[in-house]
C-alpha positions as CSV (number, residue, x, y, z in Angstrom):
1,X,101.8,81.6,68.2
2,X,99.1,79.0,68.2
3,X,95.9,79.2,70.2
4,X,97.0,76.8,73.0
5,X,100.3,78.7,73.5
6,X,98.5,82.0,73.7
7,X,96.1,80.6,76.3
8,X,98.9,79.1,78.3
9,X,100.8,82.4,78.2
10,X,97.7,84.4,79.3
11,X,97.2,82.0,82.2
12,X,100.8,82.2,83.3
13,X,100.6,86.0,83.4
14,X,97.2,86.0,85.2
15,X,98.1,83.4,87.9
16,X,100.6,85.5,89.9
17,X,98.2,88.4,89.9
18,X,95.3,86.1,91.0
19,X,97.5,84.7,93.8
20,X,98.1,88.2,95.2
21,X,94.4,88.8,95.2
22,X,93.7,85.9,97.5
23,X,92.3,87.4,100.7
24,X,93.3,86.2,104.2
25,X,90.8,83.8,105.7
26,X,91.4,84.9,109.2
27,X,90.0,88.0,110.9
28,X,91.2,89.4,114.3
29,X,88.1,90.3,116.3
30,X,87.6,93.0,119.0
31,X,87.3,90.3,121.6
32,X,90.8,89.1,120.8
33,X,89.7,85.9,119.1
34,X,90.7,85.1,115.6
35,X,87.9,84.1,113.3
36,X,88.4,81.9,110.3
37,X,85.9,82.1,107.4
38,X,84.2,78.7,107.0
39,X,82.0,79.5,104.0
40,X,79.8,82.1,102.4
41,X,76.3,81.0,101.3
42,X,73.7,83.0,99.4
43,X,70.2,82.5,98.4
44,X,66.6,83.6,98.7
45,X,64.6,83.8,101.9
46,X,61.4,85.5,103.1
47,X,63.5,88.6,103.6
48,X,64.8,88.6,100.0
49,X,68.4,87.7,98.9
50,X,70.5,86.7,101.9
51,X,74.3,86.3,102.2
52,X,75.4,84.1,105.1
53,X,79.0,84.5,106.3
54,X,79.9,81.6,108.5
55,X,83.0,81.9,110.8
56,X,84.7,79.6,113.3
57,X,86.9,80.8,116.2
58,X,88.8,78.4,118.3
59,X,88.1,79.1,122.0
60,X,84.8,80.8,121.3
61,X,82.6,80.4,124.4
62,X,79.6,82.6,124.4
63,X,77.9,83.2,127.8
64,X,75.6,85.7,129.5
65,X,78.8,87.6,130.6
66,X,80.1,88.0,127.0
67,X,76.9,89.0,125.2
68,X,78.0,92.6,124.5
69,X,81.5,91.4,123.3
70,X,80.0,88.7,121.1
71,X,77.6,91.3,119.6
72,X,80.6,93.6,119.0
73,X,82.5,90.8,117.2
74,X,79.5,90.0,115.0
75,X,79.0,93.7,114.1
76,X,82.7,93.9,113.3
77,X,82.6,90.9,111.0
78,X,79.6,92.4,109.1
79,X,81.0,96.0,108.9
80,X,84.7,95.2,108.3
81,X,84.5,91.9,106.4
82,X,81.2,91.1,104.9
83,X,80.2,94.4,103.3
84,X,83.5,94.5,101.3
85,X,82.7,91.1,99.8
86,X,79.2,91.8,98.5
87,X,78.9,91.7,94.7
88,X,79.5,95.0,93.0
89,X,76.9,94.3,90.3
90,X,73.7,92.3,90.2
91,X,71.1,91.8,92.9
92,X,72.1,93.1,96.2
93,X,71.2,91.3,99.4
94,X,68.6,92.6,101.7
95,X,70.1,90.8,104.6
96,X,73.5,89.6,105.8
97,X,73.7,86.8,108.4
98,X,76.9,86.5,110.4
99,X,77.5,83.3,112.4
100,X,80.3,82.5,114.7
101,X,80.9,79.0,116.1
102,X,83.6,77.2,118.2
103,X,83.9,74.5,115.5
104,X,82.9,73.9,111.9
105,X,79.4,72.7,111.5
106,X,77.3,71.7,108.5
107,X,74.9,74.4,107.5
108,X,71.3,73.6,108.4
109,X,72.2,70.5,110.5
110,X,71.7,70.8,114.3
111,X,74.9,70.1,116.4
112,X,74.0,70.4,120.1
113,X,77.7,70.1,121.0
114,X,78.7,73.2,119.0
115,X,78.6,76.7,120.5
116,X,77.2,79.0,117.9
117,X,75.6,82.4,117.6
118,X,74.3,84.3,114.6
119,X,72.8,87.7,113.9
120,X,71.1,89.3,110.9
121,X,72.0,92.7,109.6
122,X,70.6,95.0,106.9
123,X,73.3,96.5,104.6
124,X,72.8,100.2,104.4
125,X,75.6,102.0,102.5
126,X,78.9,101.3,104.4
127,X,77.2,100.0,107.5
128,X,75.5,96.9,108.8
129,X,72.3,97.7,110.8
130,X,71.5,95.0,113.3
131,X,68.1,93.3,113.0
132,X,66.6,91.5,115.9
133,X,65.6,87.9,115.1
């Protein structure tokens, strides 16, 4: 078997397994909303290495009446989603930032029409510890 045929065979064997590993991009939240992962960003900050998990949930309307429920949703996204997706090797983040918005927005660009909240957490073992900004 020539080299190209061997590579093609290896890819055809690996592709079905890789397709099964694709994780769902939607997460059911305690509030009943369904959050869709928009993107994951990582990079340095004054706090050290930070991973930012950005989510969008159609119908998301944060208000003073829903503060506790929104906090519960953000905690859930960190504990049940983000922690499992941190790298197993290499530098570990000192902070995880979870954001939830009613529509996709460009990171770092102000969009006054978007409803968005975010919170920072410290990963400690199998839990996210909320940090006050």
